[in-house]
C-alpha positions as CSV (number, residue, x, y, z in Angstrom):
1,X,0.0,0.0,0.0
2,X,2.8,2.4,0.9
3,X,4.5,1.6,-2.4
4,X,1.3,2.3,-4.3
5,X,0.9,5.7,-2.6
6,X,4.5,6.6,-3.4
7,X,4.1,5.7,-7.1
8,X,0.8,7.6,-7.3
9,X,2.3,10.7,-5.7
10,X,5.3,10.6,-8.1
11,X,3.0,10.3,-11.1
12,X,0.9,13.3,-10.0
13,X,4.1,15.4,-9.4
14,X,5.3,14.4,-12.9
15,X,2.0,15.7,-14.4
16,X,2.2,18.9,-12.4
17,X,5.8,19.4,-13.6
18,X,4.8,19.1,-17.3
19,X,1.6,21.1,-17.1
20,X,2.7,24.7,-17.2
21,X,1.9,28.1,-18.8
22,X,4.4,30.1,-20.8
23,X,4.1,33.5,-22.3
24,X,5.9,36.4,-23.8
25,X,5.8,38.9,-26.8
26,X,5.8,38.1,-30.5
27,X,5.4,41.6,-32.0
28,X,5.4,45.2,-31.0
29,X,1.8,44.9,-29.9
30,X,1.4,41.2,-29.8
31,X,1.7,38.7,-26.9
32,X,1.4,34.9,-26.6
33,X,0.4,32.5,-24.0
34,X,0.7,28.7,-24.1
35,X,-1.2,26.5,-21.7
36,X,0.5,23.1,-22.0
37,X,-2.3,21.4,-20.2
38,X,-4.9,22.4,-22.8
39,X,-2.4,22.6,-25.7
40,X,-3.8,26.1,-26.7
41,X,-1.4,28.7,-27.9
42,X,-3.2,32.1,-27.7
43,X,-1.9,35.1,-29.6
44,X,-3.4,38.5,-28.6
45,X,-2.9,42.0,-29.8
46,X,-2.7,44.0,-33.0
47,X,-0.3,44.6,-35.9
48,X,2.5,42.5,-37.3
49,X,4.1,39.4,-35.8
50,X,7.8,39.3,-35.4
51,X,9.6,37.5,-38.3
52,X,11.4,34.3,-37.3
53,X,14.0,32.1,-39.1
54,X,16.4,29.2,-38.4
55,X,18.7,31.3,-36.2
56,X,15.9,33.2,-34.5
57,X,13.1,30.7,-33.7
58,X,9.6,31.5,-32.5
59,X,9.5,31.8,-28.7
60,X,7.2,28.8,-28.4
61,X,9.3,26.6,-30.6
62,X,10.8,24.6,-27.7
63,X,7.3,23.8,-26.5
64,X,6.0,23.0,-30.0
65,X,5.1,19.4,-29.1
66,X,2.6,20.7,-26.6
67,X,0.8,22.9,-29.1
68,X,-2.4,21.3,-30.4
69,X,-4.4,24.4,-31.3
70,X,-3.5,28.0,-32.2
71,X,-6.1,30.8,-31.6
72,X,-6.0,34.6,-32.1
73,X,-7.7,37.4,-30.3
74,X,-7.4,41.1,-31.2
75,X,-6.4,42.2,-34.7
76,X,-3.0,40.8,-35.8
77,X,-2.2,41.5,-39.4
78,X,0.4,38.9,-40.2
79,X,1.5,35.3,-39.4
80,X,5.2,35.6,-39.8
81,X,7.8,33.5,-41.4
82,X,8.3,30.1,-39.6
83,X,5.9,31.1,-36.9
84,X,4.7,27.5,-36.4
85,X,7.5,25.7,-38.2
86,X,7.5,22.0,-37.3
87,X,4.5,22.2,-34.9
88,X,3.6,18.6,-35.8
89,X,1.2,18.2,-32.9
90,X,-1.0,21.1,-34.0
91,X,-4.4,19.9,-35.0
92,X,-6.3,23.2,-35.6
93,X,-5.5,26.9,-36.3
94,X,-8.1,29.7,-36.6
95,X,-6.9,32.7,-38.5
96,X,-8.8,36.0,-37.8
97,X,-10.2,38.3,-40.5
98,X,-7.5,41.0,-39.8
99,X,-4.7,38.8,-41.1
100,X,-3.5,39.9,-44.6
101,X,-0.4,37.8,-45.0
102,X,1.1,34.5,-44.1
103,X,4.9,34.3,-44.2
104,X,7.3,31.8,-45.7
105,X,7.2,28.4,-44.1
106,X,4.8,29.7,-41.5
107,X,3.0,26.3,-41.2
108,X,5.8,24.2,-42.7
109,X,5.6,20.5,-41.7
110,X,2.5,21.0,-39.5
111,X,1.6,17.4,-40.4
112,X,-0.9,16.9,-37.6
113,X,-3.3,19.6,-38.9
114,X,-6.8,18.3,-39.3
115,X,-8.4,21.7,-40.3
116,X,-7.7,25.3,-41.0
117,X,-10.2,28.1,-40.4
118,X,-9.6,31.5,-42.0
119,X,-12.1,34.4,-41.4
120,X,-10.6,36.8,-43.9
121,X,-12.9,37.5,-46.8
122,X,-9.9,38.3,-49.0
123,X,-7.4,35.4,-48.9
124,X,-4.2,36.4,-47.0
125,X,-1.1,36.5,-49.2
126,X,1.1,33.3,-48.9
127,X,4.9,33.0,-48.7
128,X,6.9,30.2,-50.1
129,X,6.2,26.7,-48.6
130,X,3.9,28.2,-46.0
131,X,1.7,25.1,-46.2
132,X,4.3,22.5,-47.2
133,X,3.8,18.9,-46.0
134,X,0.2,19.6,-44.8
135,X,-2.4,17.2,-46.2
136,X,-4.2,18.8,-49.2
137,X,-7.5,17.2,-48.3
138,X,-8.0,18.7,-44.9
139,X,-11.1,20.9,-44.6
140,X,-10.3,24.6,-45.0
141,X,-13.1,26.7,-43.6
142,X,-13.6,30.2,-45.2
143,X,-16.2,32.9,-45.2
144,X,-19.4,32.4,-47.1
145,X,-19.0,33.2,-50.8
146,X,-15.2,33.2,-50.8
147,X,-14.4,29.5,-51.5
148,X,-13.8,30.1,-55.2
149,X,-11.5,33.0,-54.5
150,X,-9.4,30.9,-52.1
151,X,-9.2,28.1,-54.6
152,X,-7.4,30.3,-57.0
153,X,-5.3,32.4,-54.5
154,X,-1.6,31.8,-54.2
155,X,-0.7,28.7,-52.2
156,X,-4.3,28.4,-50.9
157,X,-4.9,26.6,-54.2
158,X,-2.8,23.8,-52.7
159,X,-5.9,22.6,-50.8
160,X,-8.8,20.8,-52.3
161,X,-11.5,20.8,-49.6
162,X,-12.8,24.4,-49.1
163,X,-15.9,24.7,-47.0
164,X,-17.8,27.9,-46.5
165,X,-18.9,28.9,-43.0
166,X,-22.3,30.4,-42.4
167,X,-22.1,34.1,-42.2
168,X,-22.3,35.4,-38.6
169,X,-25.1,37.9,-37.8
170,X,-23.0,39.9,-35.3
171,X,-19.5,41.2,-35.4
172,X,-17.9,43.0,-32.5
173,X,-14.6,44.1,-31.0
174,X,-12.7,47.0,-29.4
175,X,-12.0,50.4,-30.9
176,X,-10.3,52.2,-28.1
177,X,-8.9,51.5,-24.6
178,X,-12.4,51.8,-23.2
179,X,-14.4,51.5,-26.3
180,X,-16.2,48.6,-27.9
181,X,-18.2,48.1,-31.2
182,X,-21.0,45.8,-32.2
183,X,-22.4,45.4,-35.7
184,X,-25.7,43.6,-36.2
185,X,-25.8,42.5,-39.8
186,X,-29.5,41.8,-39.8
187,X,-30.4,45.4,-38.8
188,X,-27.4,47.2,-40.2
189,X,-26.9,49.0,-36.8
190,X,-23.3,49.7,-35.7
191,X,-23.2,50.5,-32.0
192,X,-20.1,52.3,-30.5
193,X,-20.1,52.2,-26.7
194,X,-17.7,53.3,-23.9
195,X,-15.7,56.3,-22.7
196,X,-12.8,58.3,-24.0
197,X,-11.2,58.5,-27.4
198,X,-11.9,56.1,-30.3
199,X,-8.7,54.4,-31.4
200,X,-7.4,51.6,-33.6
201,X,-3.9,50.9,-34.7
202,X,-4.6,49.8,-38.2
203,X,-5.2,52.0,-41.2
204,X,-8.9,51.0,-41.5
205,X,-11.6,50.8,-38.8
206,X,-12.2,47.2,-37.5
207,X,-15.6,47.2,-39.2
208,X,-14.2,48.3,-42.6
209,X,-14.8,45.0,-44.3
210,X,-18.5,45.3,-43.4
211,X,-18.9,48.9,-44.3
212,X,-21.4,48.2,-47.1
213,X,-23.7,46.6,-44.5
214,X,-23.8,49.6,-42.1
215,X,-27.0,51.7,-42.4
216,X,-27.1,53.3,-38.9
217,X,-24.4,54.3,-36.4
218,X,-25.3,54.9,-32.7
219,X,-22.9,56.2,-30.1
220,X,-23.6,55.2,-26.4
221,X,-21.7,56.1,-23.2
222,X,-19.3,58.9,-23.1
223,X,-17.0,58.8,-26.2
224,X,-15.1,62.0,-26.8
225,X,-13.8,61.6,-30.3
226,X,-14.5,59.9,-33.7
227,X,-11.3,58.5,-35.2
228,X,-9.7,59.3,-38.5
229,X,-11.6,57.7,-41.4
230,X,-13.9,55.8,-38.9
231,X,-16.8,55.5,-41.3
232,X,-15.2,56.4,-44.6
233,X,-16.9,54.7,-47.5
234,X,-20.0,53.6,-45.6
235,X,-22.0,54.3,-48.7
236,X,-25.3,52.9,-47.2
237,X,-25.1,54.8,-43.9
238,X,-28.2,57.0,-43.6
239,X,-28.4,57.8,-39.9
240,X,-25.9,58.8,-37.2
241,X,-26.7,59.4,-33.5
242,X,-23.9,61.2,-31.6
243,X,-23.7,61.8,-27.9
244,X,-23.1,65.1,-26.3
245,X,-19.7,64.1,-25.1
246,X,-18.1,64.1,-28.5
247,X,-15.8,67.1,-29.0
248,X,-13.8,66.1,-32.0
249,X,-14.5,64.5,-35.4
250,X,-11.3,63.6,-37.1
251,X,-10.2,63.8,-40.7
252,X,-12.2,61.8,-43.3
253,X,-14.4,60.4,-40.5
254,X,-17.6,60.4,-42.7
255,X,-16.0,61.0,-46.1
256,X,-17.8,59.2,-49.0
257,X,-20.9,58.5,-46.9
258,X,-23.0,59.3,-49.9
259,X,-26.3,58.3,-48.4
260,X,-25.8,60.4,-45.3
261,X,-28.0,63.5,-45.9
262,X,-28.1,65.0,-42.4
263,X,-26.3,64.8,-39.1
264,X,-26.9,66.6,-35.8
265,X,-23.6,67.8,-34.4
266,X,-23.3,67.9,-30.6
267,X,-23.5,71.3,-28.9
268,X,-20.0,70.9,-27.4
269,X,-18.3,69.8,-30.6
270,X,-15.0,71.8,-30.9
271,X,-13.2,70.4,-33.9
272,X,-14.1,69.0,-37.4
273,X,-11.1,67.6,-39.2
274,X,-10.0,68.0,-42.8
275,X,-12.3,66.2,-45.3
276,X,-14.4,64.9,-42.4
277,X,-17.6,65.0,-44.5
278,X,-16.1,65.2,-48.0
279,X,-18.3,63.7,-50.7
280,X,-21.0,62.8,-48.1
281,X,-24.6,63.3,-49.1
282,X,-25.2,66.2,-46.6
283,X,-27.9,68.6,-47.8
284,X,-28.1,70.4,-44.4
285,X,-25.7,71.2,-41.6
286,X,-26.0,73.3,-38.5
287,X,-22.7,74.3,-36.9
288,X,-22.8,74.4,-33.0
289,X,-21.7,77.2,-30.7
290,X,-18.5,75.5,-29.4
291,X,-17.1,74.7,-32.8
292,X,-13.7,76.4,-33.1
293,X,-11.9,74.5,-35.8
294,X,-13.0,73.3,-39.2
295,X,-10.3,71.5,-41.2
296,X,-9.6,72.0,-44.9
297,X,-12.4,70.9,-47.2
298,X,-14.4,69.4,-44.4
299,X,-17.6,69.6,-46.5
300,X,-16.1,69.4,-50.0
301,X,-18.6,68.2,-52.6
302,X,-21.5,67.9,-50.1
303,X,-24.8,68.9,-51.8
304,X,-25.5,71.6,-49.2
305,X,-28.0,74.4,-50.0
306,X,-26.7,76.5,-47.2
307,X,-24.7,76.5,-44.0
308,X,-26.4,77.3,-40.7
309,X,-24.7,78.3,-37.5
310,X,-25.4,79.0,-33.9
311,X,-25.7,82.7,-33.0
312,X,-23.4,82.0,-30.1
313,X,-20.5,80.7,-32.3
314,X,-17.6,83.2,-32.2
315,X,-15.2,81.3,-34.6
316,X,-17.1,81.4,-37.8
317,X,-19.7,83.5,-39.7
318,X,-22.4,82.5,-42.2
319,X,-23.7,85.1,-44.6
320,X,-26.4,84.2,-47.1
321,X,-25.7,80.5,-46.4
322,X,-21.9,80.9,-47.2
323,X,-19.3,80.0,-44.5
324,X,-16.7,82.5,-43.6
325,X,-14.1,83.0,-40.8
326,X,-15.4,85.1,-37.9
327,X,-13.7,88.2,-39.2
328,X,-15.1,87.7,-42.7
329,X,-11.6,87.8,-44.2
330,X,-11.6,84.2,-45.4
331,X,-14.4,82.6,-47.4
332,X,-14.2,78.9,-46.3
333,X,-17.0,77.1,-48.2
334,X,-19.8,77.9,-50.6
335,X,-22.8,75.5,-50.5
336,X,-22.6,74.0,-54.0
337,X,-26.3,73.1,-54.2
338,X,-27.3,76.7,-53.6
339,X,-29.7,77.6,-56.5
340,X,-28.2,81.0,-57.2
341,X,-26.5,81.4,-60.6
342,X,-24.4,84.4,-59.6
343,X,-22.5,85.3,-56.5
344,X,-20.6,88.4,-55.3
345,X,-17.9,87.7,-52.8
346,X,-18.2,90.5,-50.1
347,X,-15.6,93.3,-50.0
348,X,-13.2,92.7,-47.2
349,X,-12.6,89.0,-48.0
350,X,-8.8,88.5,-48.4
351,X,-8.6,84.8,-49.0
352,X,-10.7,82.2,-50.7
353,X,-9.9,78.8,-49.1
354,X,-8.9,75.6,-50.8
355,X,-11.9,73.9,-52.5
356,X,-14.2,76.7,-51.5
357,X,-16.3,76.7,-54.7
358,X,-15.3,73.1,-55.8
359,X,-18.1,71.7,-58.0
360,X,-20.4,74.8,-57.6
361,X,-21.9,73.9,-61.0
362,X,-25.0,76.2,-60.6
363,X,-22.9,79.4,-60.7
364,X,-22.6,81.2,-64.0
365,X,-21.2,84.5,-62.8
366,X,-18.8,85.3,-59.9
367,X,-17.6,88.7,-58.7
368,X,-14.4,88.9,-56.6
369,X,-13.7,91.9,-54.4
370,X,-10.9,94.5,-54.5
371,X,-9.6,93.2,-51.1
372,X,-8.9,89.7,-52.4
373,X,-5.3,88.6,-52.2
374,X,-5.2,84.8,-52.4
375,X,-7.3,82.0,-54.0
376,X,-6.6,78.5,-52.7
377,X,-5.9,75.2,-54.3
378,X,-8.8,73.9,-56.5
379,X,-11.0,76.7,-55.2
380,X,-13.0,77.0,-58.4
381,X,-12.3,73.6,-59.9
382,X,-15.3,72.1,-61.8
383,X,-17.2,75.3,-61.8
384,X,-18.0,74.3,-65.3
385,X,-21.1,76.5,-65.8
386,X,-19.2,79.8,-65.4
387,X,-19.8,82.2,-68.3
388,X,-17.9,85.2,-66.8
389,X,-15.7,86.2,-63.9
390,X,-15.1,89.7,-62.5
391,X,-12.2,90.5,-60.2
392,X,-11.9,94.0,-58.8
393,X,-8.4,93.4,-57.2
394,X,-5.9,95.7,-58.9
395,X,-3.1,93.3,-58.1
396,X,-3.9,89.8,-59.4
397,X,-4.7,87.6,-56.4
398,X,-2.2,84.8,-55.8
399,X,-3.3,81.5,-57.2
400,X,-2.1,79.1,-54.5
401,X,-1.5,75.5,-55.4
402,X,-2.7,73.7,-58.5
403,X,-5.9,73.5,-60.5
404,X,-7.5,76.6,-59.1
405,X,-9.8,77.1,-62.1
406,X,-9.4,73.6,-63.6
407,X,-12.4,72.6,-65.9
408,X,-13.6,76.2,-66.1
409,X,-13.9,77.4,-69.8
410,X,-10.7,79.2,-70.6
411,X,-12.4,81.4,-73.2
412,X,-15.0,83.1,-70.8
413,X,-14.5,86.8,-70.3
414,X,-12.5,87.6,-67.2
415,X,-13.1,91.3,-66.2
416,X,-10.4,93.1,-64.3
417,X,-9.6,96.8,-63.6
418,X,-8.5,98.5,-66.8
419,X,-5.1,99.4,-65.5
420,X,-4.5,95.7,-64.5
421,X,-5.3,93.9,-67.8
422,X,-1.6,93.5,-68.8
423,X,-0.6,92.5,-65.2
424,X,-3.3,89.8,-65.1
425,X,-2.3,88.6,-68.6
426,X,1.3,88.2,-67.5
427,X,0.5,86.4,-64.3
428,X,-0.5,82.9,-63.4
429,X,-4.1,83.8,-64.4
430,X,-3.1,83.5,-68.1
431,X,-2.6,79.7,-67.5
432,X,-6.4,79.4,-67.0
433,X,-7.9,82.2,-69.1
434,X,-7.3,83.6,-72.6
435,X,-9.9,86.4,-72.6
436,X,-8.9,88.9,-69.9
437,X,-10.4,92.3,-70.5
438,X,-11.2,95.6,-68.7
439,X,-14.3,95.9,-66.6
440,X,-16.9,97.7,-68.7
441,X,-17.8,101.2,-67.5
442,X,-21.3,100.1,-66.6
443,X,-21.8,96.4,-65.9
444,X,-25.2,95.1,-64.8
445,X,-25.2,92.3,-62.3
446,X,-27.9,89.6,-62.2
447,X,-30.2,89.9,-59.2
448,X,-29.2,87.0,-56.9
449,X,-31.3,87.5,-53.8
450,X,-34.7,88.8,-52.6
451,X,-33.6,89.9,-49.1
452,X,-35.3,92.8,-47.3
453,X,-32.2,94.9,-47.9
454,X,-32.0,94.6,-51.6
455,X,-35.4,93.1,-52.5
456,X,-36.6,94.5,-55.9
457,X,-33.4,96.5,-56.4
458,X,-31.0,96.4,-59.3
459,X,-27.3,96.0,-58.7
460,X,-24.8,97.3,-61.2
461,X,-21.1,98.1,-61.5
462,X,-19.7,101.5,-62.7
463,X,-16.0,101.9,-63.0
464,X,-15.5,98.8,-60.9
465,X,-17.7,100.1,-58.0
466,X,-20.9,98.3,-56.9
467,X,-24.1,100.3,-56.7
468,X,-27.7,99.5,-55.8
469,X,-30.5,101.3,-57.6
470,X,-33.7,101.0,-55.5
471,X,-37.3,101.1,-56.8
472,X,-37.7,104.6,-55.5
473,X,-35.0,105.8,-58.0
474,X,-32.4,106.4,-55.3
475,X,-28.8,105.0,-55.6
476,X,-26.8,103.6,-52.8
477,X,-23.3,102.1,-52.4
478,X,-22.6,98.6,-51.0
479,X,-22.3,100.0,-47.5
480,X,-25.9,101.5,-47.7
481,X,-24.9,105.2,-48.1
482,X,-27.0,107.2,-50.6
483,X,-25.2,108.5,-53.6
484,X,-26.2,112.1,-54.4
């Protein structure tokens, strides 16, 4: 009996000695944990896996005979060279959708594999001999609708038994230190929940592969920012619900959301990044009181009929639906779906911002003020309906950057002060226009508004100065003073 107890104790000690947990790092933002009792090697984190070779082996290599299954959490992007080289006891491996490449000899001589599961819709690239010595007939499970693509992709074509997995109805994950996301495929609702800043280390948002399925985005909790390009290209997105905690919408966050026609911005929003809503379907926008920064071309190509702004906002100004800096020295954006066919840029404006009139195809006539000194990159690009342009600046305004008037008819008359015709003709303006001429002594201007101030009045230019002739026969200058 005593001998039997001794033998049993020794056996249990031996098992305990062999059952262990090992861990470490396998990339800048990747960790690994091996439980030798279960045989599961778990790799967690984001980004690329460290590359291994014959002289620098994977950190789990010496325990390879204990590995029966490889699983991933997080969003790794690669399975590196020789990652699981000679892991002959491995029976299964499940590759996440985030992986885009499998390195040379990554699964070389994994002869014990009985199945491979890969959740990537697009087959990850494959390095030389990455599947060498694995049975060609084992089942390879891939996303629904992608078996034919896998069968013709790189070394995936080595396998003969592709099986499509039923598409999941819910995808979820993390998008910040304290932020999570959940996409319900059946409803099209993407829910973002948590606190603090949205963040992800990859170029694309974690729901990018499913962007065409997203019709509604809801923010819960206390998120404070929307990450760069978070919903870029979500072309079927029609509704966004933001919480009052959001203070920053980063660059390209909603660019190319062509079905998004309206969005209610939080009252405490302070910053909108460059191109944040570029090429979105917005027909209406209201800018809140706290908004202090609008990046370049934030609303480029949006079919807006006008900008609206809180009367408490001190950083910007809106005049007749057009967006300006608070001091009215910079015209930031013209709403391109505005129905007017003519527009007079107010005197005092010194700069027209990049893309300010981009694709304003309703405009036929534009008048620029004497105060104007600079016109930004692509400011009037694709204003293809223009039939004339008048500029009162004696010194030709600087054309900053390229394609300022690209796709505007070069032969339209461009009227400038008589004393400046030669100067304009010798400047960068000649690259866009061939018909630069003096402003006529009297030049009628098409009525463009029916405001109480000028309703029923006729506007005209005389010697380059704007006058308003009212129905009572009296004439006033642009500042409202009567001309005797």
